ChimeraX commands (.cxc) that place a marker at each C-alpha (Angstrom):
marker #1 position 0.00,0.00,0.00 radius 0.5
marker #1 position 1.37,3.40,-0.99 radius 0.5
marker #1 position 2.61,5.56,1.89 radius 0.5
marker #1 position 1.09,8.97,2.56 radius 0.5
marker #1 position 2.51,12.26,3.81 radius 0.5
marker #1 position 1.05,11.39,7.20 radius 0.5
marker #1 position 2.88,8.06,7.17 radius 0.5
marker #1 position 6.20,9.77,6.43 radius 0.5
marker #1 position 5.67,12.39,9.12 radius 0.5
marker #1 position 4.65,9.87,11.75 radius 0.5
marker #1 position 7.86,7.91,11.21 radius 0.5
marker #1 position 9.82,10.81,12.68 radius 0.5
marker #1 position 7.39,11.05,15.60 radius 0.5
marker #1 position 7.95,7.35,16.34 radius 0.5
marker #1 position 11.71,7.60,15.95 radius 0.5
marker #1 position 11.60,5.22,12.96 radius 0.5
marker #1 position 14.32,5.93,10.40 radius 0.5
marker #1 position 13.23,6.74,6.84 radius 0.5
marker #1 position 14.88,5.19,3.79 radius 0.5
marker #1 position 14.98,6.86,0.38 radius 0.5
marker #1 position 16.86,5.78,-2.73 radius 0.5
marker #1 position 17.04,7.05,-6.29 radius 0.5
marker #1 position 15.32,5.25,-9.14 radius 0.5
marker #1 position 15.45,6.13,-12.81 radius 0.5
marker #1 position 13.78,3.22,-14.61 radius 0.5
marker #1 position 11.14,0.54,-14.19 radius 0.5
marker #1 position 13.47,-2.40,-13.60 radius 0.5
marker #1 position 15.32,-0.73,-10.73 radius 0.5
marker #1 position 12.19,0.75,-9.16 radius 0.5
marker #1 position 10.59,-2.70,-9.21 radius 0.5
marker #1 position 13.55,-4.11,-7.28 radius 0.5
marker #1 position 13.52,-1.25,-4.77 radius 0.5
marker #1 position 9.77,-1.53,-4.25 radius 0.5
marker #1 position 10.27,-5.19,-3.40 radius 0.5
marker #1 position 12.71,-4.19,-0.65 radius 0.5
marker #1 position 10.29,-1.86,1.18 radius 0.5
marker #1 position 12.21,1.37,0.57 radius 0.5
marker #1 position 10.05,4.13,2.09 radius 0.5
marker #1 position 10.47,6.68,-0.71 radius 0.5
marker #1 position 11.86,6.59,-4.24 radius 0.5
marker #1 position 13.48,9.75,-5.59 radius 0.5
marker #1 position 13.57,10.31,-9.33 radius 0.5
marker #1 position 16.57,12.56,-8.87 radius 0.5
marker #1 position 18.05,14.94,-11.39 radius 0.5
marker #1 position 21.24,13.00,-10.65 radius 0.5
marker #1 position 20.01,10.89,-13.56 radius 0.5
marker #1 position 21.73,13.52,-15.70 radius 0.5
marker #1 position 25.12,12.16,-14.67 radius 0.5
marker #1 position 24.18,8.57,-13.85 radius 0.5
marker #1 position 21.96,7.79,-16.85 radius 0.5
marker #1 position 22.44,10.52,-19.45 radius 0.5
marker #1 position 26.18,11.22,-19.30 radius 0.5
marker #1 position 26.03,14.91,-18.43 radius 0.5
marker #1 position 28.80,16.47,-16.35 radius 0.5
marker #1 position 26.31,17.92,-13.85 radius 0.5
marker #1 position 22.60,18.07,-13.08 radius 0.5
marker #1 position 22.17,21.48,-14.71 radius 0.5
marker #1 position 21.41,20.34,-18.32 radius 0.5
marker #1 position 18.57,18.01,-17.26 radius 0.5
marker #1 position 15.18,19.02,-18.68 radius 0.5
marker #1 position 11.61,18.53,-17.47 radius 0.5
marker #1 position 10.92,16.24,-20.40 radius 0.5
marker #1 position 13.83,14.00,-19.41 radius 0.5
marker #1 position 12.69,13.97,-15.79 radius 0.5
marker #1 position 9.14,13.08,-16.74 radius 0.5
marker #1 position 10.29,10.33,-19.09 radius 0.5
marker #1 position 12.15,8.62,-16.24 radius 0.5
marker #1 position 9.53,9.35,-13.60 radius 0.5
marker #1 position 6.85,7.63,-15.68 radius 0.5
marker #1 position 9.07,4.56,-16.00 radius 0.5
marker #1 position 9.72,4.50,-12.25 radius 0.5
marker #1 position 6.00,4.62,-11.52 radius 0.5
marker #1 position 5.33,1.75,-13.93 radius 0.5
marker #1 position 7.88,-0.34,-12.06 radius 0.5
marker #1 position 6.69,0.66,-8.60 radius 0.5
marker #1 position 2.93,1.33,-8.67 radius 0.5
marker #1 position 2.61,1.27,-4.86 radius 0.5
marker #1 position 5.71,3.29,-3.90 radius 0.5
marker #1 position 5.85,6.87,-2.61 radius 0.5
marker #1 position 7.70,8.66,-5.42 radius 0.5
marker #1 position 9.29,12.10,-5.33 radius 0.5
marker #1 position 10.06,13.88,-8.60 radius 0.5
marker #1 position 13.07,16.20,-8.60 radius 0.5
marker #1 position 12.34,19.56,-10.22 radius 0.5
marker #1 position 15.30,20.22,-12.54 radius 0.5
marker #1 position 17.22,23.45,-12.84 radius 0.5
marker #1 position 15.12,26.07,-14.60 radius 0.5
marker #1 position 11.80,24.43,-13.80 radius 0.5
marker #1 position 11.03,26.55,-10.74 radius 0.5
marker #1 position 13.56,29.38,-10.42 radius 0.5
marker #1 position 11.59,31.58,-12.83 radius 0.5
marker #1 position 8.64,32.03,-10.48 radius 0.5
marker #1 position 5.68,30.39,-8.78 radius 0.5
marker #1 position 3.63,29.98,-11.92 radius 0.5
marker #1 position 6.32,27.99,-13.74 radius 0.5
marker #1 position 7.04,26.01,-10.58 radius 0.5
marker #1 position 3.38,25.07,-10.14 radius 0.5
marker #1 position 2.93,24.17,-13.81 radius 0.5
marker #1 position 6.01,21.91,-13.83 radius 0.5
marker #1 position 5.22,20.34,-10.49 radius 0.5
marker #1 position 1.68,19.57,-11.62 radius 0.5
marker #1 position 3.16,17.71,-14.59 radius 0.5
marker #1 position 5.02,15.40,-12.18 radius 0.5
marker #1 position 1.76,14.63,-10.36 radius 0.5
marker #1 position -0.54,14.37,-13.40 radius 0.5
marker #1 position 1.71,12.80,-16.05 radius 0.5
marker #1 position 4.02,10.64,-13.92 radius 0.5
marker #1 position 1.77,10.01,-10.90 radius 0.5
marker #1 position 4.43,11.26,-8.48 radius 0.5
marker #1 position 3.39,11.82,-4.87 radius 0.5
marker #1 position 5.57,14.89,-4.28 radius 0.5
marker #1 position 8.25,17.08,-5.80 radius 0.5
marker #1 position 11.66,18.17,-4.51 radius 0.5
marker #1 position 13.43,21.46,-5.06 radius 0.5
marker #1 position 16.71,23.00,-3.94 radius 0.5
marker #1 position 17.21,26.28,-2.11 radius 0.5
marker #1 position 16.82,28.10,1.19 radius 0.5
marker #1 position 14.95,31.27,2.13 radius 0.5
marker #1 position 14.86,32.37,-1.50 radius 0.5
marker #1 position 12.65,29.36,-2.23 radius 0.5
marker #1 position 10.19,29.74,0.65 radius 0.5
marker #1 position 7.75,31.69,-1.53 radius 0.5
marker #1 position 7.86,29.01,-4.21 radius 0.5
marker #1 position 7.36,26.26,-1.64 radius 0.5
marker #1 position 4.39,28.09,-0.12 radius 0.5
marker #1 position 2.80,28.57,-3.55 radius 0.5
marker #1 position 3.25,24.90,-4.43 radius 0.5
marker #1 position 1.78,23.71,-1.14 radius 0.5
marker #1 position -1.18,26.08,-1.51 radius 0.5
marker #1 position -1.73,24.54,-4.95 radius 0.5
marker #1 position -1.97,21.12,-3.29 radius 0.5
marker #1 position 1.50,19.91,-4.25 radius 0.5
marker #1 position 3.60,18.23,-1.51 radius 0.5
marker #1 position 7.15,19.60,-1.44 radius 0.5
marker #1 position 10.41,18.13,-0.17 radius 0.5
marker #1 position 13.01,20.86,0.38 radius 0.5
marker #1 position 16.80,20.52,-0.07 radius 0.5
marker #1 position 19.51,22.63,1.58 radius 0.5
marker #1 position 23.23,22.40,2.33 radius 0.5
marker #1 position 25.09,21.38,-0.78 radius 0.5
marker #1 position 22.67,22.06,-3.63 radius 0.5
marker #1 position 24.12,20.50,-6.80 radius 0.5
marker #1 position 22.12,22.67,-9.21 radius 0.5
marker #1 position 23.89,25.78,-7.86 radius 0.5
marker #1 position 27.13,24.19,-6.65 radius 0.5
marker #1 position 29.22,26.70,-8.59 radius 0.5
marker #1 position 27.85,29.49,-6.38 radius 0.5
marker #1 position 28.88,27.52,-3.29 radius 0.5
marker #1 position 32.48,27.13,-4.43 radius 0.5
marker #1 position 32.00,23.62,-5.79 radius 0.5
marker #1 position 30.92,20.35,-4.22 radius 0.5
marker #1 position 31.95,21.24,-0.67 radius 0.5
marker #1 position 30.60,20.64,2.82 radius 0.5
marker #1 position 28.29,23.45,3.89 radius 0.5
marker #1 position 27.69,24.95,7.34 radius 0.5
marker #1 position 31.09,24.40,8.89 radius 0.5
marker #1 position 31.32,27.96,10.21 radius 0.5
marker #1 position 28.93,29.20,12.89 radius 0.5
marker #1 position 27.39,31.87,10.67 radius 0.5
marker #1 position 26.76,29.42,7.84 radius 0.5
marker #1 position 25.34,26.97,10.36 radius 0.5
marker #1 position 22.94,29.60,11.68 radius 0.5
marker #1 position 21.89,30.40,8.11 radius 0.5
marker #1 position 21.12,26.75,7.35 radius 0.5
marker #1 position 19.05,26.42,10.50 radius 0.5
marker #1 position 17.07,29.55,9.63 radius 0.5
marker #1 position 16.56,28.21,6.10 radius 0.5
marker #1 position 15.31,24.86,7.38 radius 0.5
marker #1 position 12.83,26.52,9.74 radius 0.5
marker #1 position 11.68,28.88,7.00 radius 0.5
marker #1 position 11.06,26.01,4.58 radius 0.5
marker #1 position 9.12,24.10,7.23 radius 0.5
marker #1 position 6.98,27.18,7.89 radius 0.5
marker #1 position 6.41,27.51,4.13 radius 0.5
marker #1 position 4.86,24.03,4.18 radius 0.5
marker #1 position 7.56,21.55,3.14 radius 0.5
marker #1 position 6.80,18.04,4.44 radius 0.5
marker #1 position 10.46,16.95,4.62 radius 0.5
marker #1 position 13.92,18.32,3.90 radius 0.5
marker #1 position 17.12,16.87,2.46 radius 0.5
marker #1 position 20.32,17.92,4.24 radius 0.5
marker #1 position 23.27,17.34,1.92 radius 0.5
marker #1 position 26.92,17.50,2.94 radius 0.5
marker #1 position 26.63,19.27,6.27 radius 0.5
marker #1 position 28.49,18.43,9.51 radius 0.5
marker #1 position 26.80,15.69,11.52 radius 0.5
marker #1 position 26.51,17.84,14.65 radius 0.5
marker #1 position 24.74,20.58,12.69 radius 0.5
marker #1 position 22.39,18.06,11.09 radius 0.5
marker #1 position 21.55,16.79,14.57 radius 0.5
marker #1 position 20.61,20.31,15.70 radius 0.5
marker #1 position 18.53,20.97,12.59 radius 0.5
marker #1 position 16.73,17.63,12.91 radius 0.5
marker #1 position 15.90,18.29,16.56 radius 0.5
marker #1 position 14.62,21.78,15.71 radius 0.5
marker #1 position 12.08,20.66,13.11 radius 0.5
marker #1 position 8.83,18.75,13.25 radius 0.5
marker #1 position 9.24,17.66,9.61 radius 0.5
marker #1 position 11.65,14.79,8.88 radius 0.5
marker #1 position 15.20,15.43,7.74 radius 0.5
marker #1 position 16.72,13.10,5.15 radius 0.5
marker #1 position 20.49,13.15,5.16 radius 0.5
marker #1 position 23.05,12.52,2.48 radius 0.5
marker #1 position 26.50,13.10,3.85 radius 0.5
marker #1 position 24.93,14.58,6.99 radius 0.5
marker #1 position 25.54,11.94,9.64 radius 0.5
marker #1 position 23.41,9.40,11.46 radius 0.5
marker #1 position 21.20,11.77,13.46 radius 0.5
marker #1 position 18.99,12.74,10.54 radius 0.5
marker #1 position 15.51,11.22,10.53 radius 0.5
marker #1 position 16.32,9.31,7.35 radius 0.5
marker #1 position 18.95,8.70,4.73 radius 0.5
marker #1 position 19.10,8.90,0.94 radius 0.5
marker #1 position 21.71,7.62,-1.49 radius 0.5
marker #1 position 22.05,7.32,-5.24 radius 0.5
marker #1 position 21.28,3.63,-5.80 radius 0.5
marker #1 position 23.99,3.28,-8.42 radius 0.5
marker #1 position 26.53,4.47,-5.84 radius 0.5
marker #1 position 25.26,2.06,-3.19 radius 0.5
marker #1 position 25.53,-0.85,-5.63 radius 0.5
marker #1 position 28.90,0.17,-7.06 radius 0.5
marker #1 position 27.43,0.62,-10.53 radius 0.5
marker #1 position 28.57,4.21,-11.09 radius 0.5
marker #1 position 32.36,3.90,-11.10 radius 0.5
marker #1 position 33.28,7.39,-12.32 radius 0.5
marker #1 position 33.75,8.59,-8.73 radius 0.5
marker #1 position 32.50,7.72,-5.24 radius 0.5
marker #1 position 31.61,10.47,-2.74 radius 0.5
marker #1 position 33.01,10.17,0.80 radius 0.5
marker #1 position 29.56,9.66,2.32 radius 0.5
marker #1 position 28.72,6.62,0.16 radius 0.5
marker #1 position 28.97,3.11,1.54 radius 0.5
marker #1 position 29.17,0.56,-1.25 radius 0.5
marker #1 position 27.03,-2.38,-0.23 radius 0.5
marker #1 position 28.09,-4.09,-3.45 radius 0.5
marker #1 position 30.64,-3.48,-6.18 radius 0.5
marker #1 position 28.78,-4.57,-9.27 radius 0.5
marker #1 position 30.67,-2.66,-11.96 radius 0.5
marker #1 position 33.64,-5.09,-12.08 radius 0.5
marker #1 position 31.27,-8.08,-12.00 radius 0.5
marker #1 position 29.29,-6.68,-14.93 radius 0.5
marker #1 position 32.45,-5.98,-16.93 radius 0.5
marker #1 position 33.81,-9.49,-16.27 radius 0.5
marker #1 position 30.49,-11.03,-17.32 radius 0.5
marker #1 position 30.39,-9.06,-20.56 radius 0.5
marker #1 position 33.99,-9.94,-21.38 radius 0.5
marker #1 position 33.21,-13.61,-20.77 radius 0.5
marker #1 position 30.16,-13.38,-23.03 radius 0.5
marker #1 position 32.23,-11.81,-25.80 radius 0.5
marker #1 position 34.93,-14.46,-25.52 radius 0.5
marker #1 position 32.43,-17.32,-25.57 radius 0.5
marker #1 position 30.64,-15.96,-28.63 radius 0.5
marker #1 position 33.93,-15.60,-30.52 radius 0.5
marker #1 position 35.04,-19.09,-29.47 radius 0.5
marker #1 position 31.72,-20.66,-30.43 radius 0.5
marker #1 position 31.04,-21.79,-26.88 radius 0.5
marker #1 position 27.84,-19.75,-26.57 radius 0.5
marker #1 position 25.08,-20.53,-27.35 radius 0.5
marker #1 position 25.39,-24.14,-26.21 radius 0.5
marker #1 position 22.79,-26.86,-26.72 radius 0.5
marker #1 position 20.87,-25.88,-23.57 radius 0.5
marker #1 position 20.38,-22.37,-24.96 radius 0.5
marker #1 position 19.13,-23.53,-28.36 radius 0.5
marker #1 position 15.67,-24.33,-29.77 radius 0.5
marker #1 position 15.48,-27.55,-31.79 radius 0.5
marker #1 position 13.01,-29.06,-34.23 radius 0.5
marker #1 position 12.49,-32.50,-35.75 radius 0.5
marker #1 position 11.74,-30.88,-39.10 radius 0.5
marker #1 position 14.35,-31.60,-41.77 radius 0.5
marker #1 position 15.41,-28.24,-43.17 radius 0.5
marker #1 position 18.12,-29.61,-45.46 radius 0.5
marker #1 position 15.73,-29.67,-48.40 radius 0.5
marker #1 position 14.96,-25.99,-47.84 radius 0.5
marker #1 position 18.67,-25.24,-47.94 radius 0.5
marker #1 position 19.06,-27.21,-51.17 radius 0.5
marker #1 position 16.16,-25.28,-52.72 radius 0.5
marker #1 position 17.83,-22.00,-51.80 radius 0.5
marker #1 position 21.08,-23.11,-53.37 radius 0.5
marker #1 position 19.32,-24.05,-56.61 radius 0.5
marker #1 position 17.67,-20.66,-57.04 radius 0.5
marker link #1:1,2 radius 0.2
marker link #1:2,3 radius 0.2
marker link #1:3,4 radius 0.2
marker link #1:4,5 radius 0.2
marker link #1:5,6 radius 0.2
marker link #1:6,7 radius 0.2
marker link #1:7,8 radius 0.2
marker link #1:8,9 radius 0.2
marker link #1:9,10 radius 0.2
marker link #1:10,11 radius 0.2
marker link #1:11,12 radius 0.2
marker link #1:12,13 radius 0.2
marker link #1:13,14 radius 0.2
marker link #1:14,15 radius 0.2
marker link #1:15,16 radius 0.2
marker link #1:16,17 radius 0.2
marker link #1:17,18 radius 0.2
marker link #1:18,19 radius 0.2
marker link #1:19,20 radius 0.2
marker link #1:20,21 radius 0.2
marker link #1:21,22 radius 0.2
marker link #1:22,23 radius 0.2
marker link #1:23,24 radius 0.2
marker link #1:24,25 radius 0.2
marker link #1:25,26 radius 0.2
marker link #1:26,27 radius 0.2
marker link #1:27,28 radius 0.2
marker link #1:28,29 radius 0.2
marker link #1:29,30 radius 0.2
marker link #1:30,31 radius 0.2
marker link #1:31,32 radius 0.2
marker link #1:32,33 radius 0.2
marker link #1:33,34 radius 0.2
marker link #1:34,35 radius 0.2
marker link #1:35,36 radius 0.2
marker link #1:36,37 radius 0.2
marker link #1:37,38 radius 0.2
marker link #1:38,39 radius 0.2
marker link #1:39,40 radius 0.2
marker link #1:40,41 radius 0.2
marker link #1:41,42 radius 0.2
marker link #1:42,43 radius 0.2
marker link #1:43,44 radius 0.2
marker link #1:44,45 radius 0.2
marker link #1:45,46 radius 0.2
marker link #1:46,47 radius 0.2
marker link #1:47,48 radius 0.2
marker link #1:48,49 radius 0.2
marker link #1:49,50 radius 0.2
marker link #1:50,51 radius 0.2
marker link #1:51,52 radius 0.2
marker link #1:52,53 radius 0.2
marker link #1:53,54 radius 0.2
marker link #1:54,55 radius 0.2
marker link #1:55,56 radius 0.2
marker link #1:56,57 radius 0.2
marker link #1:57,58 radius 0.2
marker link #1:58,59 radius 0.2
marker link #1:59,60 radius 0.2
marker link #1:60,61 radius 0.2
marker link #1:61,62 radius 0.2
marker link #1:62,63 radius 0.2
marker link #1:63,64 radius 0.2
marker link #1:64,65 radius 0.2
marker link #1:65,66 radius 0.2
marker link #1:66,67 radius 0.2
marker link #1:67,68 radius 0.2
marker link #1:68,69 radius 0.2
marker link #1:69,70 radius 0.2
marker link #1:70,71 radius 0.2
marker link #1:71,72 radius 0.2
marker link #1:72,73 radius 0.2
marker link #1:73,74 radius 0.2
marker link #1:74,75 radius 0.2
marker link #1:75,76 radius 0.2
marker link #1:76,77 radius 0.2
marker link #1:77,78 radius 0.2
marker link #1:78,79 radius 0.2
marker link #1:79,80 radius 0.2
marker link #1:80,81 radius 0.2
marker link #1:81,82 radius 0.2
marker link #1:82,83 radius 0.2
marker link #1:83,84 radius 0.2
marker link #1:84,85 radius 0.2
marker link #1:85,86 radius 0.2
marker link #1:86,87 radius 0.2
marker link #1:87,88 radius 0.2
marker link #1:88,89 radius 0.2
marker link #1:89,90 radius 0.2
marker link #1:90,91 radius 0.2
marker link #1:91,92 radius 0.2
marker link #1:92,93 radius 0.2
marker link #1:93,94 radius 0.2
marker link #1:94,95 radius 0.2
marker link #1:95,96 radius 0.2
marker link #1:96,97 radius 0.2
marker link #1:97,98 radius 0.2
marker link #1:98,99 radius 0.2
marker link #1:99,100 radius 0.2
marker link #1:100,101 radius 0.2
marker link #1:101,102 radius 0.2
marker link #1:102,103 radius 0.2
marker link #1:103,104 radius 0.2
marker link #1:104,105 radius 0.2
marker link #1:105,106 radius 0.2
marker link #1:106,107 radius 0.2
marker link #1:107,108 radius 0.2
marker link #1:108,109 radius 0.2
marker link #1:109,110 radius 0.2
marker link #1:110,111 radius 0.2
marker link #1:111,112 radius 0.2
marker link #1:112,113 radius 0.2
marker link #1:113,114 radius 0.2
marker link #1:114,115 radius 0.2
marker link #1:115,116 radius 0.2
marker link #1:116,117 radius 0.2
marker link #1:117,118 radius 0.2
marker link #1:118,119 radius 0.2
marker link #1:119,120 radius 0.2
marker link #1:120,121 radius 0.2
marker link #1:121,122 radius 0.2
marker link #1:122,123 radius 0.2
marker link #1:123,124 radius 0.2
marker link #1:124,125 radius 0.2
marker link #1:125,126 radius 0.2
marker link #1:126,127 radius 0.2
marker link #1:127,128 radius 0.2
marker link #1:128,129 radius 0.2
marker link #1:129,130 radius 0.2
marker link #1:130,131 radius 0.2
marker link #1:131,132 radius 0.2
marker link #1:132,133 radius 0.2
marker link #1:133,134 radius 0.2
marker link #1:134,135 radius 0.2
marker link #1:135,136 radius 0.2
marker link #1:136,137 radius 0.2
marker link #1:137,138 radius 0.2
marker link #1:138,139 radius 0.2
marker link #1:139,140 radius 0.2
marker link #1:140,141 radius 0.2
marker link #1:141,142 radius 0.2
marker link #1:142,143 radius 0.2
marker link #1:143,144 radius 0.2
marker link #1:144,145 radius 0.2
marker link #1:145,146 radius 0.2
marker link #1:146,147 radius 0.2
marker link #1:147,148 radius 0.2
marker link #1:148,149 radius 0.2
marker link #1:149,150 radius 0.2
marker link #1:150,151 radius 0.2
marker link #1:151,152 radius 0.2
marker link #1:152,153 radius 0.2
marker link #1:153,154 radius 0.2
marker link #1:154,155 radius 0.2
marker link #1:155,156 radius 0.2
marker link #1:156,157 radius 0.2
marker link #1:157,158 radius 0.2
marker link #1:158,159 radius 0.2
marker link #1:159,160 radius 0.2
marker link #1:160,161 radius 0.2
marker link #1:161,162 radius 0.2
marker link #1:162,163 radius 0.2
marker link #1:163,164 radius 0.2
marker link #1:164,165 radius 0.2
marker link #1:165,166 radius 0.2
marker link #1:166,167 radius 0.2
marker link #1:167,168 radius 0.2
marker link #1:168,169 radius 0.2
marker link #1:169,170 radius 0.2
marker link #1:170,171 radius 0.2
marker link #1:171,172 radius 0.2
marker link #1:172,173 radius 0.2
marker link #1:173,174 radius 0.2
marker link #1:174,175 radius 0.2
marker link #1:175,176 radius 0.2
marker link #1:176,177 radius 0.2
marker link #1:177,178 radius 0.2
marker link #1:178,179 radius 0.2
marker link #1:179,180 radius 0.2
marker link #1:180,181 radius 0.2
marker link #1:181,182 radius 0.2
marker link #1:182,183 radius 0.2
marker link #1:183,184 radius 0.2
marker link #1:184,185 radius 0.2
marker link #1:185,186 radius 0.2
marker link #1:186,187 radius 0.2
marker link #1:187,188 radius 0.2
marker link #1:188,189 radius 0.2
marker link #1:189,190 radius 0.2
marker link #1:190,191 radius 0.2
marker link #1:191,192 radius 0.2
marker link #1:192,193 radius 0.2
marker link #1:193,194 radius 0.2
marker link #1:194,195 radius 0.2
marker link #1:195,196 radius 0.2
marker link #1:196,197 radius 0.2
marker link #1:197,198 radius 0.2
marker link #1:198,199 radius 0.2
marker link #1:199,200 radius 0.2
marker link #1:200,201 radius 0.2
marker link #1:201,202 radius 0.2
marker link #1:202,203 radius 0.2
marker link #1:203,204 radius 0.2
marker link #1:204,205 radius 0.2
marker link #1:205,206 radius 0.2
marker link #1:206,207 radius 0.2
marker link #1:207,208 radius 0.2
marker link #1:208,209 radius 0.2
marker link #1:209,210 radius 0.2
marker link #1:210,211 radius 0.2
marker link #1:211,212 radius 0.2
marker link #1:212,213 radius 0.2
marker link #1:213,214 radius 0.2
marker link #1:214,215 radius 0.2
marker link #1:215,216 radius 0.2
marker link #1:216,217 radius 0.2
marker link #1:217,218 radius 0.2
marker link #1:218,219 radius 0.2
marker link #1:219,220 radius 0.2
marker link #1:220,221 radius 0.2
marker link #1:221,222 radius 0.2
marker link #1:222,223 radius 0.2
marker link #1:223,224 radius 0.2
marker link #1:224,225 radius 0.2
marker link #1:225,226 radius 0.2
marker link #1:226,227 radius 0.2
marker link #1:227,228 radius 0.2
marker link #1:228,229 radius 0.2
marker link #1:229,230 radius 0.2
marker link #1:230,231 radius 0.2
marker link #1:231,232 radius 0.2
marker link #1:232,233 radius 0.2
marker link #1:233,234 radius 0.2
marker link #1:234,235 radius 0.2
marker link #1:235,236 radius 0.2
marker link #1:236,237 radius 0.2
marker link #1:237,238 radius 0.2
marker link #1:238,239 radius 0.2
marker link #1:239,240 radius 0.2
marker link #1:240,241 radius 0.2
marker link #1:241,242 radius 0.2
marker link #1:242,243 radius 0.2
marker link #1:243,244 radius 0.2
marker link #1:244,245 radius 0.2
marker link #1:245,246 radius 0.2
marker link #1:246,247 radius 0.2
marker link #1:247,248 radius 0.2
marker link #1:248,249 radius 0.2
marker link #1:249,250 radius 0.2
marker link #1:250,251 radius 0.2
marker link #1:251,252 radius 0.2
marker link #1:252,253 radius 0.2
marker link #1:253,254 radius 0.2
marker link #1:254,255 radius 0.2
marker link #1:255,256 radius 0.2
marker link #1:256,257 radius 0.2
marker link #1:257,258 radius 0.2
marker link #1:258,259 radius 0.2
marker link #1:259,260 radius 0.2
marker link #1:260,261 radius 0.2
marker link #1:261,262 radius 0.2
marker link #1:262,263 radius 0.2
marker link #1:263,264 radius 0.2
marker link #1:264,265 radius 0.2
marker link #1:265,266 radius 0.2
marker link #1:266,267 radius 0.2
marker link #1:267,268 radius 0.2
marker link #1:268,269 radius 0.2
marker link #1:269,270 radius 0.2
marker link #1:270,271 radius 0.2
marker link #1:271,272 radius 0.2
marker link #1:272,273 radius 0.2
marker link #1:273,274 radius 0.2
marker link #1:274,275 radius 0.2
marker link #1:275,276 radius 0.2
marker link #1:276,277 radius 0.2
marker link #1:277,278 radius 0.2
marker link #1:278,279 radius 0.2
marker link #1:279,280 radius 0.2
view
């Protein structure tokens, strides 16, 4: 049965940790749904993981919707969050509402996520008033990482820490139902989590957040371009996949595959057909 906003909120109240993982296609979302992951995030990280971009910035709404629809087909009963890509909400409330509605109507997402602090509180409020559940995202915000000096930990200084806490409280007041804390010191994340009634979902933010999120391809060792410090690889599938493909190639070239057990047979004698072809 699909979780609701109330279900997610009550998990924090009970002290039950929340799990969220990224999904970009039907096959992966089907696997994740079978493992009782609380929320699936169709993240704009698909730009790097699936589409080969150097960052999340080039990702479009059409690309996000294409993948979100596939994720829903694979996980019809999962709580799915669609990540609003760069440019889909920064231009004002009207654009933000229109694009967010597309996630809900066309891809059957349950909520949307957007990046930003106090500057996004007005957008969040407008979305919530339009009936659209919003997950906020502060700390390291990949869509605007260049403004933050790159992919760096945020909130290490006391003034920056105070700013992040104010942003989190502002986004909660604006109506966000949860907030992602990315790449912030664990002690700061603990303070922010204790200061909010909405759940915090950490990524590189320590164990005291109310939940955790990772890119599934990182967790499984499928994305081998680089591995962030905060990622624990529960598997290392990239080398296994490469070895399997190399073995397949070798067996095809050597005539070992397909073997008899992989082959369909028939009692029909096709030799006459071959002779007819030769005589033409």
